C-alpha positions in Angstrom: 0.0 0.0 0.0 2.9 2.3 0.8 4.4 1.8 -2.6 1.1 2.4 -4.3 0.6 5.7 -2.3 4.1 6.8 -3.2 3.5 6.1 -6.8 0.3 8.1 -6.9 2.1 11.0 -5.1 4.9 10.9 -7.7 2.3 10.9 -10.6 0.6 14.0 -9.1 4.0 15.6 -8.6 5.1 15.1 -12.1 1.8 16.5 -13.4 2.3 19.6 -11.1 5.9 20.0 -12.4 4.7 19.8 -16.0 2.1 22.5 -15.3 4.7 24.7 -13.6 7.0 24.4 -16.5 4.5 26.0 -18.8 4.9 29.2 -16.7 8.3 29.7 -18.5 6.3 31.0 -21.4 4.5 34.4 -21.6 2.5 35.9 -20.0 4.3 34.8 -16.8 7.5 34.5 -18.8 9.5 33.0 -16.0 12.4 32.3 -18.3 14.6 30.9 -15.6 12.3 27.9 -15.3 13.7 26.8 -18.7 17.0 26.1 -16.9 15.7 24.1 -13.9 12.0 23.3 -14.6 12.6 20.1 -16.5 15.0 18.7 -13.8 12.2 17.7 -11.4 10.3 15.9 -14.2 13.5 14.0 -15.1 14.1 13.1 -11.5 10.5 11.7 -11.0 10.7 9.7 -14.2 14.2 8.4 -13.5 13.2 7.2 -10.0 10.2 5.3 -11.2 10.3 1.6 -10.2 9.6 0.3 -13.7 9.8 1.3 -17.3 6.1 1.4 -17.6 5.7 3.6 -14.6 8.4 6.0 -16.0 6.5 6.3 -19.3 3.2 6.9 -17.5 4.8 9.7 -15.4 6.3 11.3 -18.5 2.9 11.2 -20.2 1.3 12.9 -17.2 3.9 15.6 -17.1 3.6 16.3 -20.8 -0.2 16.4 -20.7 -0.2 18.8 -17.8 2.3 21.0 -19.5 0.1 21.2 -22.6 -3.1 21.8 -20.7 -1.6 24.8 -18.9 0.2 26.1 -21.9 -3.0 26.0 -24.0 -5.5 26.8 -21.3 -7.0 29.5 -23.5 -8.4 26.8 -25.8 -10.7 25.4 -23.1 -13.6 27.9 -23.6 -13.6 27.0 -27.4 -12.9 23.3 -27.4 -14.8 22.5 -24.2 -14.7 18.9 -23.2 -12.4 18.0 -26.1 -9.5 20.0 -24.6 -8.4 17.3 -22.1 -8.5 14.3 -24.6 -6.6 16.3 -27.2 -3.9 17.3 -24.7 -3.7 13.7 -23.5 -3.3 12.5 -27.1 -0.5 15.0 -27.9 1.0 14.1 -24.5 1.5 10.6 -25.8 4.5 11.9 -27.7 6.3 12.3 -24.3 6.2 8.5 -23.8 9.6 8.1 -25.6 11.0 10.7 -23.2 10.1 8.6 -20.2 11.5 5.6 -21.9 14.8 7.4 -22.6 15.1 8.9 -19.1 14.5 5.5 -17.4 16.7 3.6 -19.8 19.7 5.9 -19.2 19.1 7.2 -15.7 16.9 4.6 -14.1 18.2 2.9 -10.9 19.3 -0.3 -12.8 21.4 1.8 -15.3 23.3 4.3 -13.2 26.7 2.7 -13.9 28.9 2.5 -17.0 28.4 4.8 -20.0 24.6 5.3 -19.8 24.6 8.3 -17.5 27.1 10.0 -19.8 25.0 9.1 -22.9 21.9 10.5 -21.1 23.4 14.0 -21.7 23.0 13.5 -25.4 20.1 11.1 -25.7 17.5 12.7 -23.4 17.9 16.2 -24.8 17.7 14.7 -28.3 14.5 12.9 -27.6 13.1 16.1 -26.1 13.9 18.1 -29.3 12.6 15.3 -31.5 9.3 15.4 -29.7 9.2 19.2 -30.1 9.8 18.7 -33.8 6.9 16.3 -34.0 4.6 18.6 -32.0 5.5 21.5 -34.3 3.8 19.7 -37.2 1.1 22.0 -38.5 -1.7 19.5 -38.0 -0.9 19.2 -34.3 -1.0 22.9 -33.7 2.4 24.3 -34.7 5.4 25.1 -32.6 3.8 26.6 -29.5 5.6 25.9 -26.3 9.0 24.9 -27.6 11.2 25.2 -24.5 13.8 27.4 -26.3 11.1 30.1 -26.9 11.2 30.7 -23.1 14.6 32.5 -23.6 13.3 35.3 -25.9 14.1 38.0 -23.3 17.6 36.7 -22.4 19.7 38.4 -25.0 23.1 36.6 -24.7 21.4 33.1 -24.6 18.9 34.0 -27.3 21.8 34.5 -29.8 22.3 30.7 -29.9 19.2 30.6 -32.2 21.4 32.0 -35.0 23.3 28.8 -34.9 20.5 26.2 -34.8 17.2 28.0 -34.3 14.8 27.3 -31.5 15.9 23.6 -31.5 19.4 24.4 -30.4 18.1 26.6 -27.6 15.8 23.8 -26.4 18.7 21.3 -26.6 21.0 23.4 -24.5 18.3 24.0 -21.8 17.5 20.2 -21.5 21.2 19.3 -21.3 21.5 21.6 -18.4 18.4 20.1 -16.7 19.6 16.5 -17.3 23.0 17.4 -16.0 21.6 18.8 -12.8 19.4 15.8 -12.3 22.2 13.3 -12.9 24.5 15.1 -10.5 21.9 14.7 -7.7 20.5 11.2 -8.4 21.4 8.6 -5.7 23.7 5.8 -6.7 25.7 7.8 -9.2 29.5 7.4 -9.3 31.6 10.5 -8.6 32.8 10.6 -12.2 29.2 10.6 -13.4 28.3 13.4 -11.0 31.4 15.5 -12.1 30.7 15.1 -15.8 27.0 15.9 -15.4 27.6 18.9 -13.2 30.3 20.1 -15.6 27.8 19.9 -18.5 25.2 21.7 -16.6 27.6 24.6 -16.0 29.5 24.5 -19.3 26.5 24.5 -21.7 24.9 27.7 -20.4 28.3 29.3 -20.1 29.1 28.6 -23.8 25.7 30.0 -24.8 26.3 33.2 -22.9 29.8 33.6 -24.1 28.7 33.1 -27.7 25.9 35.6 -27.3 28.0 38.2 -25.5 30.8 38.0 -28.1 28.5 38.2 -31.2 28.9 41.5 -32.9 25.9 43.7 -33.9 24.3 43.0 -37.3 25.5 45.3 -40.1 22.7 47.8 -40.6 21.9 48.2 -44.3 19.1 50.8 -44.0 16.0 51.7 -42.0 12.3 51.5 -42.6 9.6 53.2 -40.6 6.3 51.4 -40.5 3.0 52.1 -38.8 0.9 49.3 -37.3 -2.8 49.5 -36.7 -4.3 47.7 -33.7 -8.0 48.2 -33.5 -8.9 45.8 -30.7 -11.8 43.4 -30.8 -14.5 44.5 -33.2 -17.0 41.8 -34.3 -18.7 43.8 -37.0 -16.9 43.4 -40.3 -17.9 46.8 -41.5 -17.0 48.5 -38.2 -13.6 46.7 -38.1 -12.8 48.0 -41.6 -13.9 51.5 -40.7 -11.8 51.5 -37.5 -8.7 50.5 -39.6 -9.4 53.3 -42.0 -9.9 55.9 -39.2 -6.8 54.9 -37.3 -4.7 54.9 -40.4 -5.8 58.5 -41.0 -4.5 59.5 -37.5 -0.9 58.6 -38.4 1.3 61.6 -38.2 4.7 61.9 -39.8 6.3 60.0 -42.7 6.1 56.2 -42.8 7.3 53.8 -45.5 4.3 51.6 -45.2 1.3 50.8 -43.0 0.4 47.3 -41.7 -3.1 46.0 -40.8 -3.7 42.7 -39.0 -5.3 39.4 -40.0 -8.9 39.6 -41.2 -8.8 43.4 -41.2 -10.9 43.4 -44.4 -13.7 40.9 -44.6 -14.7 41.7 -48.2 -13.2 40.9 -51.6 -12.3 44.2 -53.2 -12.5 42.7 -56.6 -16.2 42.1 -56.0 -16.9 45.2 -53.9 -15.9 48.4 -55.7 -16.6 50.5 -52.6 -14.0 48.6 -50.5 -11.5 48.8 -53.4 -12.0 52.6 -53.5 -11.6 53.0 -49.7 -8.3 51.0 -49.7 -6.8 53.0 -52.5 -8.0 56.2 -50.9 -6.5 55.5 -47.5 -3.2 54.6 -49.1 -3.2 57.9 -50.8 -4.1 59.8 -47.6 -1.3 58.1 -45.7 1.1 58.7 -48.6 2.3 55.2 -48.1 1.5 51.6 -49.2 -1.0 49.8 -46.9 -0.6 46.1 -46.2 -4.1 44.7 -45.6 -5.4 41.2 -44.9 -8.4 40.1 -46.8 -10.4 37.3 -45.2 -13.3 36.8 -47.6 -15.0 34.5 -50.2 -13.2 35.2 -53.5 -14.1 34.6 -57.1 -13.8 30.8 -56.9 -16.3 30.7 -54.1 -13.7 29.7 -51.4 -12.6 31.7 -48.4 -9.0 32.7 -48.3 -6.8 34.9 -46.0 -4.7 37.0 -48.3 -1.9 39.5 -47.4 -2.3 42.3 -50.0 0.0 45.2 -50.8 -2.2 48.2 -51.7 -1.2 51.6 -53.2 -3.4 54.4 -54.5 -3.3 52.7 -57.9 -4.6 49.4 -56.4 -3.2 46.0 -55.4 0.4 45.4 -56.3 1.2 42.0 -54.8 -0.5 39.3 -52.7 0.3 36.3 -50.6 -2.3 33.7 -49.6 -2.0 32.0 -46.2 -0.7 28.4 -46.5 -0.7 27.1 -42.9 -4.2 27.0 -41.5 -5.2 26.5 -37.9 -6.6 23.0 -37.3 -10.3 23.3 -36.4 -10.0 27.1 -36.2 -9.8 27.6 -40.0 -10.5 24.1 -41.2 -11.6 20.7 -39.8 -9.1 17.9 -40.6 -10.9 15.0 -42.4 -14.2 16.9 -42.3 -16.3 14.0 -43.5 -15.2 12.1 -40.4 -14.9 14.9 -37.8 -17.2 17.6 -39.1 -19.6 16.9 -36.2 -17.1 18.6 -33.9 -18.4 22.0 -35.2 -21.7 21.3 -33.5 -20.1 21.2 -30.1 -17.2 23.7 -30.4 -16.3 26.9 -32.2 -14.6 25.0 -35.0 -14.7 26.3 -38.5 -18.0 25.9 -40.2 -16.4 26.1 -43.6 -12.7 25.3 -44.5 -10.5 28.1 -45.6 -8.5 27.5 -48.8 -4.7 27.3 -48.7 -2.2 29.4 -50.6 0.4 27.7 -52.8 3.9 29.1 -52.1 5.9 31.6 -50.1 6.9 34.8 -51.7 8.4 38.2 -50.9 7.1 41.6 -52.1 8.7 44.9 -52.8 7.1 47.5 -50.5 8.5 51.1 -50.7 11.8 49.7 -51.9 12.1 47.1 -49.1 11.9 43.4 -49.7 9.2 42.2 -47.2 8.5 38.6 -46.2 4.8 38.2 -45.6 3.2 35.7 -43.2 -0.3 35.5 -41.7 -0.8 34.8 -37.9 -0.5 31.0 -37.3 2.4 30.9 -39.8 4.6 32.9 -37.4 5.1 29.7 -35.3 6.9 27.8 -38.0 10.7 28.4 -38.1 11.2 26.9 -41.5 8.9 29.4 -43.2 10.8 32.3 -41.7 14.1 30.7 -42.9 12.7 30.3 -46.4 11.7 34.0 -46.6 15.3 34.9 -45.6 16.6 32.7 -48.4 14.2 34.5 -50.8 15.8 37.8 -49.9 13.4 39.3 -47.3 15.0 42.2 -45.4 12.2 42.2 -42.8 9.4 39.7 -42.1 6.0 41.0 -41.3 3.3 38.9 -39.7 -0.4 40.0 -39.8 -1.9 38.6 -36.6 -5.4 38.3 -35.2 -6.0 36.4 -32.0 -9.2 38.1 -30.7 -10.7 34.7 -30.1 -8.2 34.5 -27.3 -8.3 38.1 -26.2 -6.5 38.8 -22.9 -5.0 35.3 -22.6 -1.4 34.1 -22.7 -1.8 33.2 -26.4 -1.2 36.7 -27.5 2.1 37.5 -25.8 3.2 33.9 -26.6 2.8 34.6 -30.3 4.4 38.0 -30.0 7.4 36.6 -28.2 8.1 34.2 -31.1 9.2 37.1 -33.2 12.4 37.7 -31.1 13.6 34.1 -31.7 12.7 34.2 -35.4 14.6 37.5 -35.8 17.8 36.2 -34.3 17.6 32.8 -36.1 17.3 34.5 -39.5 19.4 37.6 -38.9 16.5 39.8 -40.0 14.1 42.1 -38.0 10.7 40.6 -37.4 7.4 42.5 -36.9 3.9 41.2 -35.8 0.9 43.6 -36.2 -2.2 42.2 -34.6 -5.8 43.4 -35.0 -6.1 42.8 -31.3 -2.7 42.6 -29.5 -0.1 41.7 -28.8 1.9 43.5 -31.6 5.6 43.4 -31.4 8.8 44.2 -33.3 12.4 43.1 -32.8 15.7 43.9 -34.5 18.0 41.3 -36.0 19.6 40.6 -32.6 16.2 40.1 -30.9 16.2 43.5 -29.2 12.7 44.9 -28.4 11.6 47.7 -30.7 7.9 47.8 -30.0 5.4 45.9 -27.8 1.7 46.8 -27.7 -0.4 44.5 -25.4 -3.9 43.3 -26.0 -5.6 46.2 -24.1 -3.9 48.8 -26.3 -5.8 50.3 -29.3 -4.5 52.8 -31.9 -1.9 53.3 -34.5 1.8 53.1 -33.7 5.1 53.9 -35.5 8.3 52.0 -35.2 11.7 52.5 -36.8 13.2 49.2 -38.0 16.9 48.9 -38.7 17.4 46.6 -41.6 19.9 43.8 -42.0 20.3 40.8 -44.2 22.7 38.5 -42.4 22.8 34.8 -43.5 23.1 33.1 -40.2 24.2 29.5 -39.8 20.5 28.6 -39.3 19.6 30.2 -42.6 22.4 28.4 -44.4 22.1 25.0 -42.8 18.5 24.9 -41.6 17.1 22.6 -38.9 20.3 20.6 -38.5 19.8 20.4 -34.8 16.3 18.8 -35.2 17.7 16.3 -37.7 20.6 15.5 -35.3 18.0 15.0 -32.5 15.9 12.6 -34.7 19.0 10.7 -35.7 20.2 10.3 -32.1 16.7 9.3 -31.0 16.4 6.7 -33.8 19.9 5.4 -33.0 19.1 5.0 -29.2 15.8 3.4 -30.0 17.5 0.9 -32.4 20.1 0.0 -29.8 17.5 -0.5 -27.1 15.3 -2.6 -29.3 18.2 -4.8 -30.4 19.2 -5.4 -26.8 15.7 -6.4 -25.9 15.4 -8.8 -28.8 18.8 -10.3 -28.1 17.6 -11.2 -24.6 
């Protein structure tokens, strides 16, 4: 009975630790939890009496982490929130297996504790890579994103993106745990503690020694944040009115996602208003059209407008599961009857592109797409001097979802060596330079038009050149460890 009670206590504890780890992300933004918050989870999993118990504890920790991280989905998904989080939490089962196989009580001798410093962080990053698949909700809650405010550490993203940040954080956590686990030899403790100290030191030294990006110019943009306005006509009018309040010279104006709910090609009055406001602002206006277009399908399109009319357009490719479409609608369409899932699927765009706006090469993205590192890298390769995201998260107004999305821009800017801007219809809007320094931050309760000067740079970082090498390395190490483990079991 005592063992059973202890096991239930450990399960509750690992769930609590997973929930607490989510506080490393905005809005709490307790970035320091990224360095120590995984260690208690690893400890509780490593001290499980069996492999099966270790995997169960890992699953509970992952599920609790996801529930707290995405608590803002509960009002919209209702009773489906918990089973969805529990399903995605299943991807943490390999983490429990890896922790127990390398740090569990039967394996705290020989080379395994040393290998844990490579294998466990690799499994963690591999899981983050799987979770970042667009059909599972995108790369929300990647551990490396917690360091968006820590300038010297953040610079590591230039080498390997958010994946390298996550890897470094987990190495530190695993090192701390290994150094404290009972039954470890002194050599294991020394190496583990050394790794826990060396990895963050290397990250800080690299970041502190990295020179500023070479500034190739400057662009002044204005962003319009209207706040929550349900009426399509009133939302459009609010954008027009706020754009007319902009004082001073700007290179272009940015509106957020779904700022225009009409197709200008079918509504001459809307077409006239967009041309007119661009003329009044004496600058191009980047609007977002969320409407049924000529083919009868609804698209979200980032459009560059001038007084002469539309110049260039980009249609959103990555759509929010259930929010903008229902996967396998013939099978799961009934979900819309019980939740706020999309009644009709949006249509996808075909390819990424850049557009010349006021002499500046702009990389356009729309809201959810801001969470995908590879899209930002591709825009950098296409020559974008600045990436601009049109956001719109009023469904989650006042929740952590908004600062979470805004904080992504800091990591993307450093990873690609280019400034990054997010303008949201209803906060949070943000802008960062190529080194992740904050240029603008407008929270959800702010409404108006803002101006921000963006220093331009076009630096090809190692991440831009070599891509997601850290993620591929993590998948390779995970597959290798799994193959070795399976071979050993079969041989016995």
